[in-house]
N, C-alpha and C positions, 0 to 999 in steps of 0.2 A: 969517239963515239958519235954516231949520227942519231938525231931524234926523229922519230916518225911523226909526221904531221897529222895523220888521220887516226890516232889512237882514240878509242872510246873513253868516255868519262866526263866529269865536270871539272871546271876550273875552280879555284878557291873562291873567286868573286861570285861565281854562280851559286855555289853552296852557301855562302854568307847571305846572298840575296834571298835564297829560298828560306833560310833560317829566319831572316828578318820578317819576311811575309808571314811565315807560320806563327811567329811570336805575336805579331800584330793581330792576326785572325784569332789566335787563342785568347788574347787579352779581351777582344770584343766579345767572344763567346762567354768568357768568364763574367764579364760585366753584365751581359744579358741574363745569364743564369742567376747571378746574385740579385739583380733587380727583380727578376721573376719570383725568386724565393721571398724577397722582402714584401712584394705585393701580395703574394699568397698568404704570408703570415699576417699582414695587416688586415686583409679581407677576412681571414679566419677569425681574428679577434673581433671584428665588427659583427660577424655572424653569431659568434658566441654571445656577445653583448646583447644582440637583438633577441636571441632565444631566451636569455636570462630575464630580460625585461618583459617579454611576452609571457613567460611562465609565471613570473611574480604577479603581473597584472591579471592574468587569467585566474589565479588562485584568489586574489582579492575580489575580483568581480563575482566569482562563484559564491564566495562566502557572503558577500553583500546581498546577493539575490536570495539566499537562503535565510538571512537574518530577519528576526522579528522587529528589532529596533537597534539603534546605536546607543550603547550604554555610556553614560558620562564617565564612570570610573569602575574599576574592578580591583579588588585587593586579594592577593594570594599570599598569605603569610606576611612576610616583611615587605614584599613587593606590591607597590600600588601603581596602577596604570590609569591615566586620565586621557580620554579622547581629546585630540587637538590636531595640530598641524602635522606632527610626526608619529602620532599614535592613533590607531583606530581600534575601538572595542565594539564588537558585534555580539548581540545576544541572540542565540538560536534555541528554539524549544528543544528541550531534552527528549530523548527517545528511550523507551524501555527495551528489553531484550527481544520483544516481539516486533519492534519497529514502530510502535504506537507513540504518539506524542504524550508527554507527561504535562498535565495542566499546570500552568504558572511556575514551571521549573525550567531553568535555562542553563545552557552551556555557553561559555564565553570564548570568543575567538579574538585574539589580540594580535595586531600587526604593529610591530615596533622596530624602529631603527636604533641599533646599539652600535656605536662607533661607525664603521663603514659597512655594517651588515644589516640586512632586513630579515627579521624573524617572524615566523608565524607560531603562535602559542595557543593551544587549545586547553582550556580549563573546564573539564567536564564535571557536572554536578555528580554527587555521590550516587544518586538514583539513576543516572543516565548509563546507557550501555556504551556510550562513546568513551574512548580512552584519551587521557591527557597526551598532548603532543608538544614538542619543542623542535621546530623544523627551521633550518636555515633556508630561506628562499633564494637569496642572492647576496653577493658581496660586492665590494667596490662601489657602494652607494654614496653618491655625492650629495644627493638631496632627495627627500620624499616629502610630499605635501598632500595632506588630506583636506578636502574642502567639502562642506556640508550644505545641502540645498533643500528647500521645500518643494512641493509639487509644482510651484510656479517658477522654479529655478532661481529663487531668491536666496541669498546666503542666510543661514540660520545657525543656531547653536547645535552642536552634535546631537543632543538628545531630541531635538525637534526636526531632525532631517528625514526626508523621504528618499533622498538620493545622495550618493557619495561619489565625489570625483577625486581621483588620485593621479598625481604627476610624479613620475619616478625618473631620476637621473643617475646613470651609472658612469663611473670613470674607468678607463682602461689604459694602462701604460703600454705603449708600443715603442720599444726602444727608448729614445729620449723624448718622444712625443706623448702627450696626454690627450686622449680623445674622450668625448662625452656623448652619450646617447640619451635622449630625453623622450619619454613616451607618456601619454595621458590616456586615461580610461575613466568611464563612469558607469554606475549601475544603480538601479532602483531597488530599494528594499522589498522583500517578499510581500509584506502586507500593505503596500502602497501602490 
């Protein structure tokens, strides 16, 4: 039998080389895709953290601006809250069902860290049209710090404050890494 020299097709070496090149290119594409997915997840976590910090700080700022004063302490049944580094108690004038302020009657807004969660609690006076609330503002709280200042920006006791500054740090686990985002905000009380 005679072999034809000009038969179409690929040799075994050519097929193996093509397979090797395809495998290397596929590996690079898979590596790029995996890294892109990791970056996307990492950035998504950072965005979520940023939104959580912004939402929590916005709520605190809003309530400080509406408050008549910072209360030293508030007791609700067995629970006692004392304004300090990790707890902020704000007194806001109660309102009746027509939206009018009730003289010398207050609803109390409490921001408190419990474990790794930041809670907002509203304790409405029985005469107030507001309803009690217990709202989780954010989780993964590494640290929260409330600082109290007078009109001259000098540190004072909570009850003497005109302005409240809050620093909030959130932790977020991203694979084996732990990232922390820290944000600070301040607001002046309504009557000051």
